[in-house]
C-alpha positions in Angstrom: 4.5 6.9 14.7 3.3 8.9 11.7 4.8 8.0 8.4 4.6 10.3 5.4 4.2 8.7 2.0 3.7 9.6 -1.6 3.9 8.6 -5.2 7.0 9.7 -7.1 5.7 13.0 -8.4 3.7 13.9 -5.2 0.3 14.1 -6.7 -0.7 11.4 -4.2 0.5 12.1 -0.7 -0.6 10.8 2.7 0.2 10.3 6.4 -0.4 6.9 8.0 0.0 6.1 11.7 1.3 2.9 13.1 4.4 0.9 14.0 5.8 -1.0 11.0 7.7 -4.1 12.1 6.7 -6.6 9.5 5.8 -6.3 5.8 4.4 -8.7 3.3 6.1 -9.7 0.0 3.5 -11.4 -2.1 4.3 -13.5 -5.2 1.1 -12.9 -7.0 1.4 -11.7 -10.6 0.6 -8.1 -9.6 2.7 -7.6 -6.5 5.8 -9.5 -7.8 6.0 -7.5 -11.0 5.8 -4.2 -9.1 8.1 -5.2 -6.2 5.7 -4.3 -3.5 6.5 -4.5 0.2 3.1 -4.2 1.8 2.0 -3.1 5.3 -1.6 -3.3 6.4 -3.3 -0.8 8.8 -6.8 0.2 9.7 -8.1 2.7 7.1 -8.9 5.3 9.8 -5.1 5.5 10.4 -4.6 7.0 6.9 -5.0 10.7 6.1 -4.7 11.7 2.4 -3.0 15.0 2.1 -3.9 15.4 -1.6 -7.3 15.1 -3.2 -8.8 11.6 -3.5 -9.4 12.5 -7.1 -5.7 12.0 -7.7 -6.1 8.2 -7.1 -6.4 6.0 -10.2 -7.7 2.5 -9.4 -6.9 -0.9 -10.6 -8.5 -4.2 -9.5 -7.9 -7.7 -10.7 -8.6 -11.4 -9.8 -11.5 -11.2 -7.2 -11.6 -7.4 -7.4 -11.6 -7.0 -3.6 -8.6 -4.7 -3.3 -8.6 -1.3 -4.9 -5.0 -0.8 -5.9 -4.4 3.0 -6.2 -1.8 4.5 -8.4 -0.9 7.9 -9.9 -1.9 8.3 -13.5 0.9 10.8 -13.9 4.0 9.0 -12.6 2.6 5.5 -12.4 3.7 4.9 -8.8 1.4 2.8 -6.7 1.7 3.8 -3.1 -1.4 2.3 -1.5 -4.6 0.4 -1.8 -7.9 -0.1 0.0 -9.6 -3.3 1.0 -11.1 -5.1 4.0 -9.6 -7.5 6.5 -11.0 -10.9 7.2 -13.4 -9.4 9.8 -14.7 -6.9 7.2 -13.0 -3.9 8.6 -11.8 -1.2 6.2 -8.0 -1.5 5.6 -5.3 0.5 3.9 -2.5 -1.4 2.2 0.7 0.7 2.1 3.5 0.0 -0.2 6.3 0.8 2.2 8.7 1.5 -0.6 6.7 4.8 -0.9 7.6 5.8 2.6 10.9 7.6 1.9 12.0 8.1 5.6 11.3 4.4 6.6 14.5 2.3 7.2 13.4 -0.9 5.4 16.6 -2.7 6.4 15.3 -3.5 9.9 11.9 -4.8 8.7 10.9 -8.5 8.9 9.6 -9.6 5.5 6.9 -12.3 5.5 6.7 -14.2 2.2 3.0 -14.8 1.1 2.0 -17.2 -1.6 -0.6 -15.0 -3.3 -0.4 -17.0 -6.6 -2.2 -19.8 -4.8 -5.1 -17.6 -3.6 
């Protein structure tokens, strides 16, 4: 299935392909403050439909995840990183997928504060 996502103002927009059954809710200082519900997919499943130049980037802690946000509206729809095997990964904030019914998703709690 292809999911359409964006920041609030639409300056960052994308399509991402995959079946979303489970998301992660992390309690780290960054994710918990922003209320992220995260889904991970191979980066090649993502297609930006707006220019990459619209992405502002924030990194923290070990600086291994590039958290991308819109400098205009402040919304943070996605990030880039690598999985444990080193493969390029996209991290999608499913709250930025307006047509996704989040009520049926399984939410896995992750203790990111301890990492």
